[in-house]
C-alpha positions in Angstrom: 143.5 98.4 72.0 139.8 98.2 72.4 139.5 102.0 72.3 141.4 102.2 69.0 139.4 99.3 67.4 136.1 100.8 68.5 137.0 104.3 67.2 138.1 102.9 63.8 134.7 101.2 63.6 133.2 104.7 63.4 130.5 104.1 66.0 127.8 106.8 66.2 129.2 108.0 69.5 133.0 108.3 69.1 134.3 111.1 71.3 137.8 112.3 70.7 138.2 109.6 68.0 141.3 107.9 69.4 142.0 106.1 66.1 145.8 106.1 66.3 148.7 106.5 68.7 148.5 110.3 68.9 144.8 110.3 69.3 144.9 107.6 72.0 147.6 109.5 73.9 145.5 112.7 73.9 142.4 110.7 74.9 144.2 109.0 77.9 145.8 112.2 79.0 142.4 113.9 79.1 143.8 116.9 77.2 140.3 118.2 76.5 139.8 119.0 80.1 142.9 121.3 80.3 145.1 121.6 83.4 145.3 123.6 86.6 148.1 124.6 89.0 148.8 122.3 92.0 152.2 123.0 93.7 152.9 126.5 92.3 150.9 128.9 90.3 149.2 132.3 90.0 146.6 134.0 92.1 143.3 134.8 90.3 144.4 138.4 89.6 148.0 137.7 88.5 148.9 139.8 85.5 150.2 138.1 82.4 153.6 139.3 81.3 154.4 136.9 78.4 153.4 133.6 76.8 155.2 130.5 75.8 154.5 127.8 73.3 152.6 124.7 74.2 153.1 121.2 72.8 152.3 121.1 69.1 149.3 119.0 67.9 150.0 116.4 65.2 147.5 114.9 62.9 147.7 112.4 60.1 147.8 113.8 56.6 145.6 111.2 54.7 147.1 112.2 51.4 150.8 111.7 52.3 150.3 109.2 55.1 152.6 111.3 57.3 151.9 113.0 60.6 152.1 116.8 60.4 151.8 119.6 62.8 148.3 121.0 62.6 148.5 123.4 65.6 151.9 124.7 66.7 150.2 126.1 69.8 152.3 129.2 69.6 152.2 131.5 72.6 149.5 129.3 74.1 150.6 129.2 77.8 150.4 132.5 79.7 153.4 133.5 81.9 152.4 135.4 85.0 154.3 137.9 87.0 156.2 135.9 89.6 155.3 138.5 92.2 151.7 137.2 92.0 152.4 133.5 92.2 152.5 131.3 95.2 153.1 127.8 96.4 150.0 125.6 96.8 147.8 128.0 94.8 144.1 127.5 95.7 142.6 130.7 94.4 143.9 130.5 90.9 141.0 131.0 88.4 140.3 134.5 87.2 138.4 133.5 84.1 135.0 134.2 85.6 133.9 137.0 87.8 131.9 134.6 89.9 135.1 132.7 90.8 136.8 135.9 91.9 133.9 137.1 94.1 133.6 133.6 95.7 137.4 133.6 96.4 137.0 136.9 98.2 134.0 135.6 100.1 135.3 132.2 101.2 138.9 133.4 101.8 137.8 136.7 103.4 140.3 138.4 101.1 141.6 141.8 101.9 144.9 141.4 100.0 148.1 143.3 100.1 148.5 146.2 97.6 151.4 145.7 95.1 152.4 148.1 92.4 152.6 146.6 88.9 153.9 148.1 85.8 152.6 146.4 82.6 154.3 146.0 79.2 152.6 149.2 78.1 154.3 151.1 80.8 151.1 151.8 82.8 151.2 151.3 86.5 148.4 149.9 88.6 147.8 148.8 92.2 146.8 145.1 92.5 145.5 143.6 95.7 147.4 140.4 96.0 145.8 137.8 98.3 148.0 136.7 101.2 149.0 133.1 101.7 146.9 133.0 104.8 143.9 134.0 102.8 144.8 131.3 100.2 144.8 128.7 103.0 141.6 130.1 104.4 139.9 129.4 101.1 141.4 125.9 101.0 140.1 125.0 104.4 136.7 126.8 104.3 135.7 126.0 100.7 137.7 123.1 99.3 138.0 121.1 102.5 134.9 122.3 104.4 132.3 122.9 101.7 133.5 120.5 99.0 134.5 117.5 101.2 133.5 117.7 104.9 130.0 118.8 103.9 129.6 115.7 101.8 131.2 113.6 104.5 128.6 114.8 107.0 125.8 114.3 104.6 126.6 110.6 104.7 127.3 110.2 108.4 125.4 113.0 110.2 122.5 114.0 108.0 121.5 116.3 105.2 119.5 119.5 105.0 118.0 119.0 101.5 118.8 117.9 98.0 119.2 121.5 96.6 122.7 122.4 95.5 124.4 124.7 98.0 126.9 127.5 97.5 127.3 128.5 101.2 123.8 129.8 102.1 122.1 128.5 105.2 119.0 127.2 103.4 120.4 124.9 100.7 122.6 121.8 100.6 124.1 121.9 104.0 124.7 119.0 106.4 122.2 118.6 109.3 122.1 116.3 112.2 118.6 116.5 113.5 119.9 117.6 116.9 118.5 121.1 117.2 121.1 122.7 119.5 123.9 121.6 117.1 122.0 122.5 113.9 121.1 126.0 115.1 124.8 126.8 115.6 125.3 126.4 111.8 121.9 126.9 110.3 120.0 129.2 112.6 116.8 128.6 114.6 115.0 125.3 113.7 111.6 126.0 115.1 110.3 128.0 112.1 111.7 126.0 109.1 109.2 126.2 106.2 107.3 123.0 105.4 108.7 122.9 101.8 112.2 122.6 103.3 111.3 120.1 106.1 109.4 117.9 103.6 112.2 117.9 101.0 113.0 114.2 100.3 116.7 115.0 100.9 116.0 116.2 104.4 117.7 113.3 106.2 118.3 113.3 110.0 120.8 110.6 111.1 121.5 112.2 114.5 125.2 111.7 114.0 124.9 108.1 114.9 126.8 106.7 111.9 129.6 109.3 112.6 129.8 108.3 116.3 129.8 104.6 115.5 132.6 105.2 112.9 134.7 107.1 115.4 134.3 104.4 118.0 135.4 101.9 115.3 138.4 104.1 114.4 139.7 104.3 118.0 139.0 100.6 118.4 141.0 99.9 115.3 143.9 102.0 116.5 144.0 100.1 119.8 143.7 96.7 118.3 146.0 97.0 115.2 147.4 100.4 114.4 149.3 99.2 111.4 146.1 98.0 109.8 144.5 101.4 110.8 147.2 103.1 108.7 146.2 101.1 105.6 142.5 102.0 106.0 143.5 105.6 106.9 145.6 105.9 103.7 142.6 104.7 101.7 140.4 107.2 103.5 142.8 110.2 102.9 144.0 109.3 99.4 140.4 109.0 98.1 139.2 112.1 100.1 141.5 114.9 101.1 144.2 114.0 98.5 141.6 114.3 95.7 140.6 117.7 97.1 144.2 118.8 96.8 144.5 117.4 93.3 141.3 118.7 91.8 141.9 122.2 93.2 138.2 123.0 92.5 136.9 126.4 91.6 133.8 127.8 93.2 130.3 127.4 91.8 130.7 123.9 90.4 127.9 123.0 88.0 126.7 120.2 90.2 127.4 118.7 93.6 130.6 116.6 93.6 130.0 114.1 96.4 130.4 111.2 94.0 134.1 112.0 93.6 134.8 111.0 97.2 132.7 107.8 97.4 135.7 105.6 98.1 136.7 107.8 101.1 133.2 107.3 102.5 133.5 103.5 101.9 136.7 103.6 104.0 135.0 105.3 106.9 132.2 102.7 106.6 134.9 100.1 107.5 135.3 101.8 110.8 131.5 101.8 111.3 131.6 98.0 111.0 134.5 97.9 113.5 132.4 100.1 115.7 129.9 97.3 116.1 132.8 95.0 117.1 134.0 97.6 119.6 130.6 97.9 121.3 130.2 94.1 121.3 133.6 93.8 122.9 132.8 96.3 125.6 129.4 94.7 126.4 130.9 91.2 126.5 132.6 92.1 129.7 129.1 92.2 131.3 127.2 89.7 129.2 128.6 86.2 128.7 128.3 84.0 125.6 126.7 85.0 122.4 124.3 87.5 123.9 126.6 90.5 123.6 127.2 90.2 119.8 123.6 89.4 119.1 122.3 92.3 121.2 124.9 94.7 119.7 124.1 93.7 116.2 120.3 94.2 116.7 120.7 97.6 118.4 123.2 99.0 116.0 121.3 97.7 113.0 118.2 99.6 114.2 120.0 102.7 115.2 122.4 103.2 112.3 121.5 101.4 109.1 117.8 101.4 110.1 117.7 105.1 110.6 119.7 105.8 107.5 117.4 103.6 105.4 114.3 105.2 106.9 115.5 108.7 106.4 117.4 108.3 103.1 115.5 105.7 101.1 113.1 108.2 99.5 115.9 110.4 98.0 118.0 107.4 96.9 115.1 105.5 95.2 115.1 106.1 91.4 112.5 103.4 90.7 109.8 104.3 88.1 111.5 107.6 87.3 111.9 107.9 83.6 112.2 111.7 83.2 115.7 111.6 81.7 114.5 109.2 79.0 111.1 110.7 78.3 112.2 114.4 78.3 115.1 113.4 76.0 112.6 111.8 73.6 110.5 115.0 73.9 113.5 117.0 72.6 113.6 114.7 69.5 109.9 114.6 69.1 109.9 118.4 68.9 111.7 118.2 65.6 110.4 117.6 62.1 111.7 114.6 60.2 115.4 114.6 59.2 116.1 117.7 61.4 119.3 118.9 63.0 119.1 119.9 66.6 121.8 121.9 68.3 122.5 121.1 71.9 125.2 122.4 74.2 125.8 120.9 77.6 126.0 117.3 79.0 122.5 117.3 80.3 120.8 118.2 77.0 123.0 115.9 75.0 123.8 112.6 76.7 120.1 111.7 77.3 119.4 112.3 73.6 122.3 110.1 72.6 120.9 107.4 74.9 117.4 107.4 73.5 118.7 107.2 70.0 121.4 104.6 70.7 119.4 102.3 73.1 115.7 103.1 72.7 116.0 103.7 68.9 114.0 106.8 69.1 114.0 109.2 66.2 117.1 107.9 64.4 116.5 110.4 61.7 117.6 113.4 63.8 121.1 114.7 63.7 122.2 115.8 67.2 124.9 118.4 67.1 126.7 119.3 70.3 127.9 122.9 70.1 130.6 122.4 72.8 132.1 119.5 70.8 131.8 121.5 67.6 134.9 123.4 68.7 137.0 120.3 67.9 138.1 119.3 64.5 137.6 115.6 65.1 133.9 116.2 65.9 133.4 118.4 62.8 135.1 115.7 60.7 132.6 113.2 62.2 129.6 115.4 61.5 130.7 115.7 57.8 131.8 112.2 57.0 129.4 109.9 58.8 125.8 109.1 59.1 124.3 108.8 62.6 121.8 106.0 62.4 119.4 107.3 59.7 120.6 110.9 59.8 122.7 112.1 56.9 126.0 113.9 57.5 126.1 117.7 57.8 127.0 119.9 54.9 129.8 122.4 55.5 131.6 124.8 53.1 134.9 124.8 54.9 137.3 122.0 54.3 139.2 120.1 57.0 142.4 122.1 56.4 140.4 125.3 57.1 139.0 124.2 60.5 141.6 121.9 61.9 142.9 122.3 65.4 144.7 125.7 65.7 143.0 127.1 62.6 140.2 129.7 63.1 139.8 128.6 66.7 138.7 132.2 67.3 137.6 134.6 64.6 137.4 138.2 65.6 134.6 140.5 64.4 136.1 143.7 63.1 133.6 145.8 61.2 134.7 147.3 57.9 133.4 150.8 57.7 133.0 150.4 53.9 130.5 147.5 54.4 127.0 148.9 54.9 123.8 147.0 55.4 123.6 143.2 55.7 126.0 140.8 54.0 125.2 137.4 52.6 126.2 134.8 55.1 127.8 132.5 52.5 130.0 135.4 51.3 131.1 136.0 54.9 132.0 132.3 55.3 134.0 132.3 52.1 135.8 135.4 53.2 136.8 133.8 56.5 137.8 130.6 54.9 140.0 132.3 52.3 143.8 132.0 52.6 144.2 135.3 50.7 146.3 137.7 52.8 143.8 140.5 52.0 141.2 138.7 54.1 143.5 138.8 57.2 144.1 141.3 59.9 147.7 141.9 61.1 148.4 141.0 64.8 151.4 140.4 67.0 151.0 136.7 66.4 150.8 137.3 62.6 147.9 137.5 60.2 144.6 136.4 61.7 141.2 135.6 60.2 138.3 137.9 61.0 134.7 138.7 60.1 134.4 142.1 58.4 130.8 142.7 59.5 128.4 141.8 62.3 125.3 142.2 60.2 124.5 139.0 58.3 121.8 137.9 55.8 120.5 134.5 54.9 118.5 134.4 51.7 115.1 132.7 51.7 113.4 130.8 48.8 109.8 131.3 49.9 108.4 128.5 47.7 111.1 126.1 49.0 110.5 126.7 52.7 106.7 126.2 52.3 107.2 123.1 50.2 109.5 121.4 52.7 107.4 122.3 55.7 109.7 125.0 57.3 106.8 127.4 57.1 103.1 126.4 57.2 101.1 127.4 54.1 98.9 129.7 56.2 102.0 131.6 57.4 103.4 132.0 53.9 102.6 135.7 53.8 104.9 136.3 56.8 108.0 135.0 55.1 110.8 137.5 54.8 113.0 137.8 51.7 116.2 137.5 53.8 116.8 136.5 57.4 118.7 139.6 58.6 120.3 139.8 62.0 123.3 141.1 63.9 125.8 139.1 66.1 126.8 141.7 68.7 130.0 140.3 70.1 133.7 140.7 69.6 134.4 137.4 68.0 133.2 133.9 67.2 134.7 130.6 68.5 135.1 127.8 66.0 131.8 126.1 67.1 129.7 129.2 66.3 131.6 129.8 63.1 130.9 126.2 62.0 127.2 126.6 63.0 127.0 129.6 60.7 128.8 127.7 58.0 126.2 125.0 58.2 123.3 127.4 58.1 124.7 129.0 54.9 125.5 125.7 53.3 122.2 124.0 54.3 120.2 126.7 52.6 117.0 125.7 54.2 117.2 122.1 53.0 116.9 120.4 56.4 115.0 121.6 59.4 117.2 123.4 62.0 116.4 123.4 65.7 118.1 124.8 68.9 117.3 123.0 72.2 115.6 125.5 74.6 118.3 124.7 77.2 121.3 125.6 75.1 121.4 129.2 76.3 121.4 132.6 74.6 125.1 132.6 73.7 124.4 129.6 71.4 121.5 131.2 69.5 123.9 133.4 67.5 121.5 136.3 67.6 118.8 134.5 65.6 116.2 134.6 68.4 113.8 136.8 66.4 113.5 134.0 63.8 112.8 131.2 66.3 109.5 129.3 66.5 108.8 127.4 69.7 107.7 123.8 68.9 108.2 122.0 72.2 111.6 121.5 73.8 113.3 123.2 70.9 113.1 126.3 68.8 112.9 125.9 65.0 114.7 128.4 62.8 112.1 129.9 60.4 112.2 132.8 58.0 109.5 134.7 59.9 110.5 137.7 62.0 109.0 138.0 65.5 109.6 140.7 68.1 110.4 139.0 71.4 108.9 140.5 74.5 109.2 139.9 78.3 112.3 137.8 77.9 110.4 135.2 75.9 112.0 133.8 72.8 110.3 132.9 69.5 106.9 132.9 67.9 104.5 130.0 68.4 102.7 127.8 65.9 99.9 126.7 68.2 98.9 123.7 66.1 102.4 122.1 66.2 103.1 123.0 69.8 99.6 121.8 71.0 100.0 118.5 69.3 103.4 118.0 70.7 102.7 118.7 74.4 99.3 117.2 74.5 99.7 114.1 72.4 103.3 113.2 71.6 105.3 114.1 74.7 105.8 111.8 77.6 106.6 112.9 81.2 108.5 110.0 82.9 106.1 109.6 85.8 107.0 113.0 87.2 103.6 113.3 88.8 103.4 109.8 90.2 103.3 109.4 94.0 106.5 107.8 95.4 108.6 108.8 92.4 111.5 110.9 93.5 112.0 114.2 91.7 115.4 115.7 92.5 116.7 119.2 92.0 117.7 118.5 88.4 114.2 117.4 87.5 112.7 120.4 89.3 115.0 122.7 87.5 114.1 121.2 84.1 110.4 121.5 85.0 110.9 125.3 84.9 111.5 125.2 81.1 108.5 122.8 80.7 106.2 125.1 82.6 107.2 128.0 80.5 106.3 126.0 77.3 102.9 125.2 78.7 102.2 128.7 79.9 103.3 130.3 76.6 101.1 127.8 74.6 98.1 128.6 76.8 98.5 132.4 76.3 99.0 131.9 72.6 95.8 129.9 72.4 93.9 132.6 74.3 95.1 135.2 71.8 93.5 133.0 69.1 90.2 132.8 71.2 90.7 129.1 71.8 90.0 129.3 75.6 88.9 125.7 76.0 92.1 124.4 74.5 94.1 126.8 76.7 92.4 125.5 79.8 93.1 121.9 78.7 96.8 122.8 78.3 96.9 124.5 81.8 95.1 121.5 83.4 97.6 119.2 81.8 100.5 121.2 83.2 99.1 121.2 86.7 98.3 117.4 86.4 101.8 116.5 85.2 103.7 118.9 87.5 101.7 119.1 90.8 102.9 121.5 93.4 103.9 118.7 95.8 106.4 117.3 93.2 107.4 120.5 91.3 107.2 123.5 93.6 105.4 126.5 92.1 107.5 129.3 90.6 107.3 132.3 88.4 105.9 130.3 85.5 103.0 129.2 87.6 102.1 132.9 87.9 101.8 132.9 84.1 99.5 129.9 84.3 97.4 131.7 86.8 97.2 134.7 84.5 96.2 132.5 81.7 93.5 130.9 83.8 92.1 134.3 84.7 92.1 135.3 81.0 89.9 132.2 80.2 87.5 133.0 83.1 88.7 130.0 85.1 89.0 132.1 88.3 88.9 129.3 90.8 91.8 127.5 89.2 93.8 130.8 89.0 93.0 131.6 92.6 94.2 128.1 93.7 97.6 128.7 92.3 98.0 132.2 93.7 96.7 131.2 97.2 99.2 128.4 97.4 102.1 130.6 96.3 101.1 133.1 98.9 101.1 130.5 101.6 104.5 129.1 100.6 106.1 132.5 100.4 104.6 133.5 103.8 106.2 130.5 105.4 109.6 131.6 104.0 109.5 135.1 105.5 
């Protein structure tokens, strides 16, 4: 009952709000993660021929005290043509083109042509994968790439810490024995230094694997029943999980942690391998000499080598990048702001620094992924988060509950010309009037009658509350006008628009720079870069060269040079993994853009200071140079600091020459 008690206490972090029996049931069943086929299901290109209802969603009506159906989940579950289903479906996801291309690559899919006639009477030829190709994908990707590769990382060696998707230069296992490695990874004599010197480049020479296999056969010989017990632990926490998860290609991160228990089981056999060697040597060495000698030698050759090779990429000491970069997101925001985030990596660290470190409790963090759920919207409306006030929305709970306006299509009305006030559009969508619906096979559906939106601006108000600096007041537009060029809006984006209309410039609004373009709702021309977040401002800016937002150099300079912290990312001996390096790309772009903006204001000395700070905090030996270092070199040249620009270019030439 602890979950229920905690949820009813309305803690600041209260995911899924399991306050009652139904909420707890959904929470424990992990319904938010969906399901996937295991024993029987469709191939990725199986055509849908019908749909069936799912289990209805019940919620408590606080006025009557009764549980009512809030989402009947009508026609929720697709029914596929049985001709395109199979037992043990491994290539099942057609929702992303990247999945389909990877299935074809790993399964070497040629398929078998089958003629299919759809409900509309049209006939098409679909290349149905064969069951053999299905199994080939299972063994090559799911077993080989997503399990055996991780197994070999632990007991043979690892190429580097860069996430791999099947290429020969990233994320593979490696033994350190050249004639073996070149079979799988190509010639080893010309490997670039930046790959050889990667902290995750660990050579175990297969010694842990060999010792474990010795222990396994020793275990079988001594006590095969006991071997079965350990073997079941090994299989059920390894290959069985592979079968159950039925993972799709291009996972967002490496999944080796999912099989840790399986690797622990194999480590038991490594320990027994020491006993096996000691037992064999004892035939020639009497007394305690055999076990003593075996222990010393195996400690040096197996744990010793593993520690020597793997310590640097397992040592997290003195690395505070997650905490400090999270605080930088919050420090990018004005007081009492709202910041929209999206994924786990740009949300959970922010939650941590607020909850544990008590940093910027005035900021309201809004996760756009969670904003698809009614329980999260309820929480945003009803509860303060530390010192941050609840969010204002126009729509009421009955208008955004689960199953209501989950997707709102954008169907332009030819009679509507120009831009329409955003509040009018929100009220139109929220209306229950049948004239605001569009007829579909599933019944009347809500829709947006225009893609062109307008948000009025009170120029005096936005200057008074700091949204726009006084010196930029002449740039304020009368209305923020923009177009959302997509076929529809999910609930999270609809609610974000509702908030923008209802907020009416009262509280500062920011979007984290890592949320991605889909989350910006077409507002990029009204963004102002202030650090690790873009602020929504009523000043229109034409974006060029893929860069988003205008820059207020005073705010951004103060943030990156004085307020931001960097988590020891430049400190020798502090391990920077791929996630940190990937994040540094965004940070480098911020520094480079600030420097170029300062140069445009003839503040060359300040620009050089910014560039020097970037190189100091993200040295090449910790954060490899990339495209944004070219922008830094360009900025150095524009300031006349040619030696510093040349140093960057020369190093990038050397690194790229090694990789040819």
